[in-house]
C-alpha positions in Angstrom: -5.3 26.5 -20.2 -5.6 27.7 -23.7 -3.7 26.2 -26.2 -1.0 29.1 -26.6 0.0 28.2 -22.7 0.2 24.7 -24.1 2.6 25.6 -26.8 4.6 27.4 -24.8 5.1 25.0 -22.2 5.5 22.2 -24.8 8.7 24.8 -26.3 9.9 25.2 -22.6 10.0 21.6 -22.6 11.6 20.7 -25.8 14.1 23.4 -25.2 15.0 22.5 -21.6 15.6 18.7 -23.3 17.7 19.9 -25.6 20.1 22.1 -23.5 19.4 21.4 -20.0 19.5 25.4 -19.2 16.0 27.9 -18.1 14.3 28.8 -20.7 13.7 32.5 -22.0 10.7 34.3 -24.1 13.4 34.5 -27.0 13.6 30.8 -27.3 10.2 30.4 -27.0 9.6 32.6 -29.9 10.6 30.5 -32.2 8.0 28.1 -32.0 5.0 30.2 -30.3 3.7 32.9 -32.6 3.1 36.1 -29.8 4.9 38.6 -28.5 8.2 38.6 -26.4 6.0 40.6 -23.7 3.0 37.9 -23.8 5.0 35.1 -23.7 6.6 36.2 -20.6 3.3 36.6 -18.7 2.1 33.2 -20.0 5.3 32.2 -18.5 4.5 33.9 -15.4 0.9 32.4 -15.3 2.4 29.0 -15.8 4.9 29.3 -13.0 1.5 30.3 -10.7 -0.3 26.9 -12.1 2.9 24.9 -11.1 3.7 23.8 -14.3 7.2 26.2 -14.9 9.6 27.5 -12.0 12.2 30.2 -12.2 15.6 29.0 -10.5 16.3 32.6 -9.7 14.8 36.0 -10.6 17.4 36.8 -13.9 16.8 33.7 -15.3 14.1 31.6 -17.9 12.0 29.1 -16.5 12.3 25.4 -16.1 9.6 22.7 -16.2 8.5 21.5 -13.1 7.7 17.8 -12.6 3.9 19.0 -13.1 4.7 20.2 -16.2 6.8 17.3 -17.2 4.3 15.0 -16.7 1.5 17.0 -18.6 3.9 17.1 -21.2 4.6 13.3 -21.6 0.8 12.4 -21.3 -0.7 15.1 -23.4 1.4 17.5 -25.1 4.7 15.5 -26.6 4.3 14.3 -30.1 6.7 11.0 -31.1 9.4 11.0 -33.9 8.4 8.6 -36.5 11.0 6.1 -37.2 12.8 6.7 -40.3 13.2 3.6 -42.7 17.0 3.6 -42.1 16.7 3.5 -38.3 14.0 0.7 -38.9 16.7 -1.1 -40.9 19.4 -0.8 -38.8 17.0 -1.7 -35.6 16.1 -5.2 -37.4 19.7 -5.7 -38.2 20.3 -5.8 -34.3 18.1 -8.6 -33.9 19.6 -10.8 -37.1 21.7 -12.4 -34.8 19.8 -13.6 -31.9 19.4 -17.4 -31.9 17.8 -17.9 -27.9 15.2 -15.8 -26.2 18.1 -14.7 -23.6 20.2 -13.6 -26.5 17.5 -11.6 -28.4 16.8 -10.0 -24.9 20.8 -9.3 -24.1 21.1 -8.0 -27.2 18.3 -5.6 -27.6 19.3 -4.3 -23.9 22.9 -3.6 -24.8 21.9 -2.2 -28.0 19.4 0.2 -26.8 21.8 1.4 -24.4 24.0 2.5 -26.7 21.5 4.2 -29.1 20.1 6.2 -26.1 23.2 7.1 -23.8 21.1 5.6 -21.2 20.9 2.7 -18.7 18.8 0.1 -19.8 17.0 -2.3 -17.4 15.3 -5.8 -18.3 13.0 -7.2 -15.7 11.6 -11.0 -16.2 7.9 -11.4 -15.7 6.9 -12.1 -12.1 5.2 -15.5 -12.1 2.2 -13.9 -10.4 0.7 -14.5 -13.7 1.2 -18.1 -13.5 0.6 -21.0 -11.6 2.5 -23.2 -9.2 2.8 -27.0 -11.7 5.3 -28.9 -9.3 6.7 -29.2 -5.8 9.6 -31.9 -4.9 11.4 -32.5 -2.3 15.1 -34.5 -3.0 16.9 -36.0 -0.6 20.7 -35.2 -1.2 22.8 -36.3 1.5 22.7 -36.9 5.0 19.9 -34.7 6.6 20.2 -32.4 3.3 17.0 -32.1 1.3 16.5 -30.0 -2.0 13.3 -28.3 -2.2 12.4 -27.9 -5.9 9.1 -25.4 -7.0 8.2 -25.1 -11.1 6.1 -22.6 -11.9 3.6 -22.6 -15.2 5.7 -20.3 -17.2 8.6 -22.4 -16.4 10.5 -20.3 -13.8 12.3 -23.0 -11.8 13.5 -22.3 -8.1 15.3 -24.4 -5.4 16.5 -24.3 -2.1 19.0 -26.6 -0.1 17.5 -27.1 3.4 19.2 -29.4 6.4 17.5 -30.7 9.0 18.2 -32.3 12.4 17.0 -35.3 11.1 16.8 -37.7 8.3 13.2 -37.7 7.0 11.5 -41.3 6.4 10.3 -42.4 3.2 6.8 -42.2 4.9 7.3 -38.8 5.7 8.6 -37.8 2.1 5.7 -39.2 0.6 3.2 -37.6 2.6 4.9 -34.1 1.7 4.7 -34.5 -1.6 1.1 -35.8 -1.7 0.1 -32.8 0.7 2.1 -29.9 -1.6 0.1 -31.8 -4.7 -3.3 -31.7 -3.1 -2.8 -27.8 -1.5 -0.4 -26.0 -3.2 0.0 -27.4 -6.7 -2.1 -25.5 -9.1 -2.2 -22.1 -6.7 -1.8 -18.9 -8.3 1.9 -17.4 -7.4 -0.1 -14.3 -6.9 -2.5 -16.0 -4.2 0.4 -17.4 -2.3 1.3 -15.6 1.1 2.8 -16.5 4.6 -0.6 -17.0 6.1 -1.4 -19.6 3.3 1.6 -21.3 4.3 1.1 -20.9 8.0 -2.4 -22.6 7.3 -0.8 -25.5 5.7 1.5 -25.8 8.5 -1.0 -26.3 11.2 -3.4 -28.4 8.7 -0.3 -31.0 8.5 -1.2 -32.3 12.2 1.2 -34.7 13.4 3.7 -34.1 10.9 3.8 -30.5 11.1 7.2 -30.2 13.4 9.1 -32.6 11.6 7.8 -31.1 7.9 7.2 -27.1 8.7 11.5 -26.3 8.1 10.7 -27.4 4.6 7.5 -25.3 4.5 9.6 -22.1 5.7 11.5 -22.7 2.8 8.9 -22.8 0.6 8.1 -19.6 1.9 11.1 -18.6 0.9 11.1 -19.9 -2.7 7.9 -18.2 -2.9 9.1 -14.3 -2.3 11.9 -15.1 -4.7 9.2 -15.9 -7.1 7.0 -12.7 -6.8 10.2 -10.6 -7.4 11.6 -9.3 -10.8 14.7 -10.5 -11.9 16.4 -7.5 -12.8 19.6 -6.7 -14.8 20.9 -3.4 -15.6 23.5 -2.6 -18.5 24.9 1.1 -19.3 25.5 1.8 -15.8 28.7 4.0 -17.7 26.0 6.1 -19.2 24.6 7.5 -15.6 28.0 7.8 -14.2 29.2 10.4 -17.0 25.9 11.9 -17.0 26.0 15.4 -15.1 22.6 15.5 -14.1 23.2 13.3 -11.5 24.8 12.8 -8.0 27.7 10.6 -8.2 26.8 9.2 -4.8 23.3 8.7 -5.6 24.1 6.6 -8.7 26.2 4.5 -6.6 23.1 3.7 -3.6 21.0 3.2 -6.9 23.2 0.7 -8.4 23.8 -1.3 -5.1 19.9 -1.5 -4.5 18.6 -2.4 -8.2 15.8 -4.4 -6.0 14.3 -1.5 -5.9 13.7 -1.2 -9.5 11.3 -4.2 -9.0 8.3 -2.7 -7.5 8.0 0.0 -10.2 8.6 -2.0 -13.0 5.7 -4.8 -11.4 3.3 -1.8 -11.3 3.9 -1.4 -14.9 4.0 -4.8 -16.2 1.9 -4.1 -19.3 2.2 -1.4 -22.1 4.1 1.4 -21.8 4.8 3.5 -18.5 6.6 6.4 -17.8 7.7 7.4 -14.2 9.6 10.2 -12.7 11.9 10.0 -9.9 10.3 12.6 -7.6 6.8 10.3 -7.8 8.2 7.7 -5.6 10.2 8.7 -2.1 11.8 5.0 -2.5 13.5 6.0 -6.1 17.0 7.0 -5.0 18.1 8.4 -8.2 16.8 12.1 -8.1 16.6 14.0 -11.6 15.8 11.1 -13.4 12.8 9.1 -15.2 12.5 5.6 -16.2 10.4 4.4 -19.1 9.4 1.0 -19.4 7.5 -1.2 -22.1 6.8 -4.8 -21.7 7.4 -7.5 -24.3 5.4 -10.8 -24.9 5.7 -14.2 -25.8 2.8 -16.4 -27.4 0.3 -13.5 -26.3 1.6 -13.5 -22.4 3.7 -10.5 -21.0 6.5 -12.1 -19.8 9.2 -9.3 -19.3 9.8 -5.6 -19.6 12.3 -3.4 -21.3 13.1 -0.4 -19.7 15.2 2.9 -19.9 16.7 4.8 -17.0 18.3 8.3 -17.5 18.1 12.1 -16.8 14.7 13.7 -16.3 15.2 15.8 -19.6 15.6 12.7 -22.0 14.6 13.1 -25.4 10.9 11.2 -24.6 9.6 12.3 -28.2 12.4 10.2 -29.8 13.2 7.0 -27.4 10.0 6.0 -26.7 9.2 5.0 -30.5 12.6 3.5 -29.9 11.7 1.5 -26.8 8.1 0.4 -28.3 10.1 -0.8 -31.4 12.6 -2.7 -29.7 10.1 -4.3 -27.3 7.9 -5.3 -30.4 10.9 -6.8 -32.0 11.7 -8.8 -28.9 8.2 -10.4 -28.9 8.1 -11.2 -32.7 11.6 -12.7 -32.7 10.8 -14.7 -29.3 7.7 -15.7 -30.5 9.3 -17.2 -33.8 11.7 -19.2 -31.9 9.4 -20.4 -29.6 7.5 -21.5 -32.6 10.4 -23.0 -34.5 11.6 -24.9 -31.6 7.7 -26.7 -31.0 8.0 -27.3 -35.0 12.1 -29.3 -34.4 10.2 -31.1 -31.9 7.3 -32.6 -33.6 9.9 -33.5 -36.6 11.9 -35.1 -33.8 8.8 -37.1 -33.4 
């Protein structure tokens, strides 16, 4: 594709993002120095190549998902943040005193700035290892199973058995978990691993297998990102979306975790047509990860119509995730210093 066609495609996408309407050759002429006839011919060629389409004969052209993908990957030039924007964004983070507060404040502010829904996903602990497994008796035939990972995630489940466990059985289970599960990467845990553990318990298998079954459920929870969405009203008021699809999307927020897990580092842009499971059609998801002490611990994302102002919002998102990284790392360092002073 020659440079003129690339410029025409860029002009069509830019115009579509701002108007939501089919783009004609006259609108493109404002950005591309060429005759109307030349632009129409090039637009027709871009249509044949799959980058544009014409909703009906007398209309201008709209970008296809293929055209949008080329635009965001190669053609788009992002807008640098102004000093006023940086100053305002910095002020958003001044009140945060805890990691959770900082992330929630950023999520809300970004939703208000972009008129999109914002999503936060806590890091799946597949990047960490199991540091402790414990069974705590809490009542007659009632036990709490506790699992802690190296990144600080804590999960527990209550398990009611048909019998009380003896001290010997509890001691065996604790020692067995210590030898066979603690220190294992979350990413390596599977149903097969637990089934092998059950079998290897020998005479204790029938007695302790219900506890192992609960550990399976806990481990599956740990491998899913915890999702929170802010700005749902922005989706409901957006004319680009089907209202029923929005409701379905909000009712199935866990579906987002699989997409976010695949983009858990750096910046990623996904269009709804690129996944059969993404129920909100004509939408896009932009995500950027944030870190703590050099490790990715979460993702902040924007959910909005496919005609988002990518050139404007991507720098917003990247700046916010970098600020989250800086602020929560500073909070963590301060807490470490306070602990040392207390000692």
